[in-house]
TITINU-612451 format. One record per residue (C-alpha): residue in one letter; x, y, z. Coordinates in nm, 2 decimals, decimal comma, padded with zeros to 4 digits. Layout:
N
A:X:Y:Z
...
This chain:
556
M:-06,35:05,09:00,42
Y:-06,65:05,21:00,22
T:-06,74:05,10:-00,11
Y:-07,00:05,26:-00,33
N:-07,37:05,21:-00,32
D:-07,58:05,21:-00,65
F:-07,62:05,65:-00,59
D:-07,23:05,66:-00,54
E:-07,18:05,47:-00,92
A:-07,45:05,61:-01,09
F:-07,34:05,99:-00,99
V:-06,94:05,87:-01,04
R:-07,07:05,73:-01,43
E:-07,30:06,02:-01,48
R:-07,05:06,32:-01,46
V:-06,77:06,08:-01,64
A:-06,97:06,05:-01,92
Q:-07,05:06,44:-01,91
F:-06,68:06,50:-01,90
S:-06,64:06,26:-02,14
G:-06,81:06,50:-02,40
Q:-06,71:06,79:-02,27
V:-06,37:06,67:-02,40
A:-06,44:06,55:-02,72
R:-06,60:06,90:-02,79
R:-06,24:07,01:-02,64
I:-06,09:06,83:-02,91
D:-06,31:06,90:-03,24
G:-06,24:07,31:-03,13
S:-06,64:07,34:-03,01
L:-06,47:07,48:-02,68
T:-06,21:07,71:-02,64
E:-05,89:07,62:-02,40
E:-06,05:07,95:-02,17
E:-06,40:07,73:-02,20
F:-06,23:07,42:-02,13
R:-06,07:07,50:-01,82
P:-06,33:07,58:-01,54
L:-06,48:07,21:-01,68
R:-06,13:07,04:-01,66
L:-06,07:07,17:-01,32
M:-06,41:07,00:-01,19
N:-06,28:06,70:-01,28
G:-05,90:06,71:-01,13
L:-05,77:06,79:-01,47
Y:-05,47:07,08:-01,50
L:-05,28:07,19:-01,78
Q:-04,90:07,22:-01,62
L:-04,56:07,28:-01,81
H:-04,53:07,01:-01,99
A:-04,84:06,83:-02,02
Y:-05,18:06,75:-01,88
M:-05,18:06,67:-01,53
L:-05,44:06,40:-01,39
R:-05,50:06,45:-00,98
V:-05,70:06,11:-00,87
A:-05,91:06,14:-00,55
I:-05,80:05,93:-00,27
P:-06,05:06,02:00,01
Y:-05,89:06,02:00,41
G:-05,60:05,85:00,23
T:-05,78:05,49:00,21
I:-05,72:05,23:-00,05
N:-05,79:04,86:-00,14
P:-05,54:04,61:-00,30
D:-05,73:04,63:-00,62
Q:-05,77:04,99:-00,63
M:-05,40:05,03:-00,61
D:-05,36:04,80:-00,93
Q:-05,60:04,98:-01,09
L:-05,36:05,29:-01,03
A:-05,08:05,02:-01,13
L:-05,28:04,99:-01,48
I:-05,31:05,34:-01,54
A:-04,98:05,43:-01,48
E:-04,84:05,20:-01,73
K:-05,10:05,23:-01,99
F:-05,18:05,57:-02,01
D:-04,91:05,73:-01,85
K:-04,49:05,68:-01,80
G:-04,52:05,38:-01,60
Y:-04,57:05,54:-01,25
G:-04,77:05,77:-01,03
H:-04,69:06,04:-00,79
F:-04,83:06,05:-00,44
T:-04,94:06,34:-00,29
T:-04,95:06,55:00,02
R:-05,31:06,58:00,01
Q:-05,32:06,16:00,00
N:-05,38:06,18:-00,40
I:-05,20:06,02:-00,69
Q:-05,10:06,21:-00,94
Y:-05,04:06,10:-01,30
N:-04,79:06,41:-01,50
W:-04,86:06,31:-01,84
P:-05,14:06,17:-01,95
K:-05,30:06,26:-02,33
L:-05,63:06,43:-02,36
P:-05,80:06,17:-02,58
D:-05,74:05,91:-02,30
V:-05,89:06,13:-01,99
P:-06,20:05,96:-02,04
A:-06,07:05,65:-02,02
I:-05,90:05,68:-01,75
L:-06,16:05,81:-01,56
E:-06,38:05,52:-01,63
A:-06,09:05,25:-01,52
L:-06,13:05,43:-01,22
A:-06,51:05,43:-01,16
D:-06,47:05,05:-01,27
V:-06,31:05,01:-00,90
G:-06,49:05,24:-00,71
M:-06,26:05,63:-00,72
H:-06,24:05,89:-00,97
A:-06,09:06,28:-00,96
I:-06,39:06,47:-00,86
Q:-06,32:06,74:-00,68
T:-05,90:06,75:-00,65
S:-05,90:07,09:-00,79
G:-06,12:07,42:-00,84
N:-06,23:07,63:-00,54
T:-06,48:07,40:-00,36
I:-06,42:07,14:-00,11
R:-06,12:06,94:-00,14
N:-06,05:06,57:-00,10
V:-06,10:06,54:00,26
T:-05,75:06,41:00,50
A:-05,73:06,24:00,74
D:-05,43:06,07:00,98
H:-05,28:05,77:00,79
F:-05,30:05,58:01,05
A:-05,61:05,55:01,09
G:-05,82:05,29:01,30
A:-05,51:05,12:01,40
A:-05,29:05,35:01,56
A:-05,22:05,30:01,99
D:-05,30:05,67:02,04
E:-05,61:05,75:01,88
A:-05,99:05,75:02,10
Y:-06,19:05,76:01,80
D:-06,13:05,60:01,38
P:-06,18:05,93:01,18
R:-06,27:05,80:00,84
P:-06,64:05,76:00,90
V:-06,64:06,14:00,99
A:-06,41:06,23:00,70
E:-06,61:06,01:00,49
L:-06,93:06,16:00,58
I:-06,75:06,51:00,54
R:-06,67:06,35:00,16
Q:-07,05:06,25:00,06
W:-07,20:06,58:00,22
S:-06,97:06,79:00,05
T:-06,94:06,60:-00,33
D:-07,10:06,87:-00,58
H:-07,25:07,06:-00,28
P:-07,51:07,30:-00,50
E:-07,36:07,59:-00,29
F:-06,96:07,56:-00,26
Q:-06,87:07,46:-00,63
F:-06,75:07,85:-00,67
L:-06,61:07,95:-00,37
P:-06,39:08,23:-00,35
R:-06,09:07,98:-00,34
K:-06,00:07,60:-00,26
F:-06,11:07,52:00,06
K:-05,91:07,16:00,25
V:-06,04:06,95:00,53
A:-05,89:06,73:00,78
V:-05,97:06,51:01,06
T:-05,82:06,31:01,34
G:-05,88:06,14:01,64
A:-05,51:06,06:01,78
S:-05,34:06,23:02,06
H:-05,07:06,29:01,83
D:-05,17:06,46:01,57
R:-05,01:06,32:01,23
A:-05,33:06,52:00,98
V:-05,17:06,80:01,03
V:-05,52:07,00:01,11
R:-05,44:07,32:01,28
A:-05,29:07,39:00,87
H:-05,58:07,32:00,73
D:-05,92:07,58:00,64
I:-06,09:07,35:00,89
G:-05,99:07,09:01,09
V:-06,16:06,86:01,31
V:-06,05:06,69:01,58
L:-06,27:06,40:01,76
K:-06,29:06,35:02,10
E:-06,54:06,30:02,40
Q:-06,68:06,54:02,64
N:-06,94:06,41:02,93
G:-07,02:06,06:02,75
V:-07,10:06,28:02,39
K:-06,87:06,21:02,07
G:-06,83:06,49:01,90
A:-06,51:06,70:01,76
E:-06,31:07,03:01,84
V:-06,28:07,29:01,51
I:-06,06:07,48:01,40
V:-06,09:07,72:01,13
G:-05,88:07,99:00,96
G:-05,55:07,74:00,93
G:-05,34:07,74:00,58
L:-05,00:07,78:00,44
G:-04,89:07,94:00,14
R:-04,82:08,27:00,11
T:-04,95:08,34:00,45
P:-04,96:08,09:00,69
M:-05,10:08,10:00,98
V:-05,23:07,86:01,25
G:-05,60:07,80:01,27
K:-05,81:07,87:01,57
T:-06,06:07,68:01,77
L:-06,39:07,77:01,66
N:-06,60:07,56:01,88
E:-06,44:07,36:02,18
F:-06,72:07,08:02,10
V:-06,94:07,02:01,89
P:-07,14:06,65:01,96
F:-07,15:06,49:01,60
A:-07,52:06,54:01,58
D:-07,41:06,91:01,51
L:-07,10:06,84:01,32
L:-07,21:06,90:00,97
P:-07,46:07,14:00,97
Y:-07,16:07,30:01,23
I:-06,95:07,26:00,91
E:-07,17:07,38:00,64
A:-07,25:07,69:00,86
T:-06,86:07,79:00,86
V:-06,79:07,73:00,51
S:-07,17:07,92:00,40
V:-07,00:08,22:00,65
W:-06,69:08,18:00,40
N:-06,84:08,22:00,11
L:-07,05:08,55:00,15
L:-06,77:08,70:00,31
G:-06,45:08,58:00,13
R:-06,28:08,77:-00,10
R:-06,33:08,77:-00,43
D:-06,15:09,08:-00,58
N:-05,77:08,91:-00,47
K:-05,72:08,54:-00,48
Y:-05,42:08,59:-00,27
K:-05,68:08,69:00,03
A:-05,94:08,50:-00,08
R:-05,87:08,20:00,17
I:-06,05:08,20:00,51
K:-05,79:08,21:00,73
I:-05,75:08,59:00,58
T:-06,12:08,61:00,65
V:-06,07:08,48:00,98
H:-05,77:08,75:01,05
E:-06,01:09,05:00,87
H:-06,29:08,98:01,10
G:-06,18:08,82:01,45
I:-06,23:08,49:01,54
D:-06,49:08,62:01,81
D:-06,74:08,80:01,52
I:-06,70:08,46:01,28
R:-06,74:08,26:01,60
A:-07,09:08,48:01,63
R:-07,18:08,45:01,27
V:-07,12:08,05:01,27
E:-07,36:08,04:01,54
E:-07,61:08,26:01,38
R:-07,60:08,07:00,98
F:-07,59:07,75:01,24
T:-07,92:07,80:01,42
Q:-08,05:07,87:01,09
I:-07,97:07,57:00,90
K:-08,01:07,34:01,18
P:-08,35:07,18:01,13
T:-08,28:07,14:00,78
F:-08,05:06,81:00,83
G:-08,31:06,63:01,05
G:-08,10:06,40:01,15
I:-08,03:06,26:00,82
D:-07,64:06,27:00,89
M:-07,61:06,07:01,22
E:-07,82:05,83:01,01
M:-07,55:05,82:00,75
L:-07,27:05,84:00,98
A:-07,43:05,50:01,19
Q:-07,42:05,34:00,80
I:-07,07:05,47:00,70
E:-06,92:05,30:01,06
Q:-07,02:04,96:00,95
H:-06,80:05,00:00,63
F:-06,48:05,09:00,93
V:-06,53:04,82:01,12
A:-06,19:04,67:01,24
P:-06,05:04,34:01,05
I:-06,00:04,04:01,28
F:-05,69:04,03:01,40
A:-05,46:03,69:01,40
N:-05,36:03,58:01,79
K:-05,05:03,33:01,69
P:-04,70:03,40:01,82
V:-04,47:03,67:01,72
D:-04,15:03,44:01,73
A:-04,01:03,52:01,44
Y:-04,04:03,87:01,42
T:-03,83:03,86:01,74
R:-03,57:03,62:01,57
A:-03,51:03,84:01,27
Y:-03,52:04,16:01,52
E:-03,21:03,99:01,70
N:-03,00:03,86:01,43
D:-03,09:04,06:01,11
P:-02,90:04,43:01,15
V:-03,13:04,50:00,82
F:-03,48:04,40:00,98
R:-03,38:04,55:01,26
A:-03,24:04,88:01,12
W:-03,65:04,90:00,92
A:-03,83:04,76:01,20
D:-03,71:05,08:01,44
T:-03,78:05,31:01,18
N:-04,02:05,24:01,00
L:-04,28:05,04:01,23
A:-04,52:05,23:01,45
A:-04,74:05,08:01,77
H:-05,06:04,90:01,67
K:-05,34:04,92:01,89
N:-05,33:04,60:01,91
E:-04,99:04,49:02,08
D:-04,91:04,17:01,84
Y:-04,96:04,45:01,51
S:-04,76:04,67:01,37
I:-04,79:04,98:01,12
V:-04,58:04,95:00,84
T:-04,47:05,27:00,63
I:-04,33:05,17:00,30
S:-04,09:05,47:00,23
L:-04,10:05,61:-00,15
K:-03,80:05,78:-00,03
K:-03,52:05,61:-00,13
P:-03,17:05,86:-00,18
G:-03,19:05,96:-00,49
A:-03,52:05,92:-00,59
T:-03,83:06,18:-00,63
P:-04,04:06,18:-00,29
G:-04,31:06,04:-00,33
D:-04,34:05,86:-00,71
A:-04,43:05,46:-00,71
S:-04,37:05,23:-01,03
A:-04,65:05,06:-01,16
D:-04,44:04,74:-01,04
Q:-04,39:04,88:-00,72
M:-04,78:04,98:-00,67
R:-04,84:04,59:-00,76
S:-04,62:04,48:-00,50
M:-04,77:04,72:-00,23
A:-05,12:04,57:-00,33
Q:-05,06:04,20:-00,35
L:-04,85:04,27:00,03
A:-05,17:04,37:00,15
R:-05,36:04,16:00,03
D:-05,10:03,85:00,18
Y:-05,04:04,06:00,52
G:-05,22:04,34:00,58
H:-05,59:04,26:00,57
D:-05,66:04,40:00,22
E:-05,60:04,77:00,36
L:-05,30:05,04:00,22
R:-05,30:05,46:00,31
I:-05,14:05,70:00,18
S:-04,98:05,95:00,39
H:-04,99:06,27:00,37
E:-04,63:06,27:00,39
Q:-04,60:06,09:00,08
N:-04,52:05,67:00,18
V:-04,79:05,45:00,21
I:-04,88:05,27:00,52
L:-05,00:04,93:00,55
P:-05,23:04,98:00,87
H:-05,25:04,62:01,02
V:-04,94:04,34:01,03
H:-04,90:04,10:01,28
K:-04,53:04,12:01,42
S:-04,47:03,73:01,26
N:-04,53:03,86:00,86
L:-04,30:04,12:00,93
P:-03,98:03,94:00,80
A:-04,16:03,84:00,52
L:-04,31:04,10:00,44
H:-03,96:04,32:00,48
A:-03,82:04,00:00,27
V:-04,06:04,18:-00,05
L:-03,97:04,50:00,01
K:-03,61:04,49:-00,06
G:-03,69:04,25:-00,39
N:-03,87:04,55:-00,49
D:-03,69:04,83:-00,41
L:-03,93:04,95:-00,09
A:-03,72:04,87:00,23
T:-03,55:05,25:00,25
A:-03,53:05,25:00,69
N:-03,57:05,60:00,69
A:-03,93:05,70:00,80
G:-03,90:06,08:00,97
L:-03,53:06,05:00,89
I:-03,37:06,35:00,72
S:-03,39:06,17:00,38
D:-03,78:06,10:00,39
I:-03,84:06,44:00,25
I:-04,15:06,61:00,12
A:-04,16:06,72:-00,18
C:-04,38:06,94:-00,44
P:-04,35:06,84:-00,81
G:-04,20:07,24:-00,82
M:-04,02:07,34:-01,18
D:-03,97:06,98:-01,35
Y:-04,36:06,97:-01,37
C:-04,57:07,26:-01,23
A:-04,69:07,58:-01,40
L:-04,65:07,77:-01,07
A:-04,39:07,70:-00,94
T:-04,00:07,89:-00,96
A:-03,78:07,67:-00,85
R:-03,68:07,31:-00,83
S:-03,77:07,10:-00,58
I:-03,73:06,75:-00,66
P:-03,36:06,77:-00,69
V:-03,29:06,97:-00,39
A:-03,50:06,64:-00,23
Q:-03,23:06,37:-00,40
G:-02,96:06,57:-00,33
I:-03,00:06,66:00,06
A:-03,08:06,21:00,03
T:-02,78:06,13:-00,11
R:-02,54:06,32:00,06
F:-02,68:06,22:00,38
D:-02,66:05,90:00,33
E:-02,29:05,92:00,21
L:-02,22:06,05:00,50
K:-02,41:05,80:00,70
L:-02,51:06,01:00,99
E:-02,90:06,01:00,88
H:-02,95:05,71:01,21
E:-02,72:05,96:01,40
I:-02,94:06,23:01,35
G:-03,25:06,09:01,42
Q:-03,62:06,22:01,40
L:-03,57:06,54:01,14
K:-03,87:06,64:00,91
I:-03,75:06,85:00,62
K:-04,03:07,00:00,37
I:-03,95:07,13:00,07
S:-04,16:07,38:-00,19
G:-04,07:07,48:-00,49
C:-04,29:07,84:-00,51
I:-04,50:08,04:-00,21
N:-04,79:07,84:-00,24
A:-04,64:07,57:-00,04
C:-04,74:07,26:-00,13
G:-04,42:07,06:00,00
H:-04,57:07,20:00,37
H:-04,20:07,39:00,40
H:-04,37:07,60:00,68
V:-04,45:07,35:00,87
G:-04,16:07,16:00,86
H:-03,84:07,08:01,12
I:-03,66:07,23:00,83
G:-03,89:07,42:00,54
I:-03,70:07,49:00,23
L:-03,86:07,73:00,00
G:-03,74:07,77:-00,36
L:-03,77:08,10:-00,53
D:-03,73:08,32:-00,88
R:-03,49:08,58:-00,77
A:-03,41:08,78:-01,09
G:-03,42:08,45:-01,32
V:-03,23:08,27:-01,06
E:-03,32:08,03:-00,83
N:-03,28:08,13:-00,47
Y:-03,33:07,91:-00,18
Q:-03,45:08,06:00,16
I:-03,49:07,81:00,47
T:-03,68:07,78:00,84
L:-03,62:07,63:01,13
G:-03,80:07,54:01,40
G:-04,18:07,45:01,25
D:-04,40:07,19:01,33
G:-04,73:07,07:01,18
T:-04,87:06,79:01,48
E:-05,08:06,93:01,80
T:-04,79:07,19:01,90
T:-04,79:07,35:01,52
V:-04,62:07,63:01,47
I:-04,49:07,80:01,19
G:-04,12:07,83:01,11
D:-03,88:08,13:01,16
R:-03,76:08,27:00,85
T:-03,32:08,23:00,89
G:-03,24:08,48:00,66
P:-03,11:08,56:00,26
G:-03,15:08,26:00,06
F:-02,92:08,02:-00,12
A:-02,82:07,97:-00,46
Y:-02,92:07,64:-00,64
D:-02,59:07,50:-00,62
E:-02,54:07,63:-00,20
I:-02,82:07,49:-00,02
I:-02,74:07,15:-00,02
P:-02,40:07,25:00,19
A:-02,60:07,53:00,39
I:-02,83:07,21:00,48
E:-02,50:06,99:00,60
R:-02,41:07,30:00,79
L:-02,68:07,34:01,02
V:-02,72:06,94:01,07
H:-02,38:06,98:01,20
A:-02,44:07,24:01,42
Y:-02,73:07,08:01,58
L:-02,50:06,75:01,62
N:-02,26:06,95:01,80
A:-02,49:07,13:02,04
R:-02,74:06,86:02,11
L:-02,75:06,75:02,50
D:-02,76:06,43:02,38
A:-02,86:06,13:02,06
E:-03,23:06,16:02,28
E:-03,24:06,55:02,16
T:-03,40:06,60:01,81
F:-03,33:06,89:01,63
L:-03,65:07,00:01,67
Q:-03,62:07,06:02,08
A:-03,27:07,13:02,06
Y:-03,46:07,44:01,82
R:-03,67:07,48:02,08
R:-03,42:07,50:02,35
L:-03,15:07,67:02,17
G:-03,34:07,94:01,94
M:-03,19:08,03:01,62
A:-02,90:08,18:01,73
P:-02,63:07,87:01,68
F:-02,83:07,77:01,40
K:-02,78:08,10:01,21
E:-02,44:08,14:01,28
A:-02,39:07,80:01,12
L:-02,60:07,89:00,80
Y:-02,40:08,21:00,74
P:-02,05:08,21:00,90
P:-01,81:08,48:00,80
K:-01,62:08,53:00,47
E:-01,34:08,41:00,54
E:-01,42:08,11:00,72
K:-01,64:07,99:00,45
A:-01,34:08,02:00,21
N:-01,12:07,85:00,42
A:-01,38:07,61:00,45
A:-01,38:07,56:00,04
């Protein structure tokens, strides 16, 4: 994985020193909160409902054991003993005290981490496929390109005060695990006539106006990729709305001007700026690629895995859900679920972080990944080590066998933490997971992605959930809308709204009716919820959600 060079180290230390001075001036009253706000946002510090929140960047979700140990230390020393992994592959601390923030940033810098550009109207943390470098269906490891984009975008003088925040995702696999079509720019690595390059997608995004990105250019060679992305952001920076923040995202600009007009403007701008790059980006990419060489894979029998799979039903259930195919058939990709029923999705204690760090040292070639689905990934684990790894996970309450199942819910912090939220997300996620654990239906249901947002900003990605839940405020009362049929993969589609929302005490029974309708209507156990919805349409699910009043009374 990428490690800081001398420039990186000096740059981050300088930013820490600069922000430390700004914090001191805020504390002594030299800066008002209004003056301090843009300064703290440039360094990932938010003011939430109850306290400050610090969002730490984990570029493209890649992290090493020493960094994970440091995150655990920060959680214990400066927070309440845990951290929250987010849909942007970052980690958030919800309870830091303002005087402690400089020390936290120093601790992050000690292990090659920072919180720069995790907030504000700038290019945010670049995300990527969390199975990068390991997945069997991968054509190109997206992390070198993601790192190139990160270096180019960090402190970019033209793009620090954009119309709104700007998000980039990169994938190099046939199956999209990075939700690239729901980003401001999505990059899909590919090859054409022996030349490496990428499809560039623009104008995706969720929030109050969800849109699926459109292809801006079918193929941009690697040599042109960075200036082409710069041209795209530059065009939007000039055209983007600054009179209305709700219409400022690039998706609105693309919608208002049309993709053909945007493409023509980008091509013109690209022609102007391409000569100024002079091949430097390709030299940088070649240097970066050296940091992402695959580990030396072990060549040994997998008998221990076979015995455990055949003789231990608990291990087998975990292996069936939480392991994914690796490009080396003797290895597996391990998803460590942070979604135990009843727990807060995405939360990990300091002890759990340390346990995962040690597992990466012992069995995972010193690599961990944070997924946008709020879980932790060990991308390279030899199958012979899986039984021992599973035993350690069980001992640390991390062996929940539910990756991709109904309790593996994405949920934003909601009204428990966020100042923007209009409804609670965490209790709804906990309630759904607990209910289906009680019913013992989860494995029978199979693959089903539920995503929950506590407001219209859609940080929980509800628009692309197979079942999406949006919490809103209706005259001071929490109300939950349901959408169906969303998909965040290579066949991205925005979910369909079912109808009127449900009260807080009605939403879990509504989801239960919905799932039973699916189980009754599916062709066989192999047909997933999404496949059934695409085959049947809305009607049978809507009927289950909104039964006649007398039927509801009888059920009660």
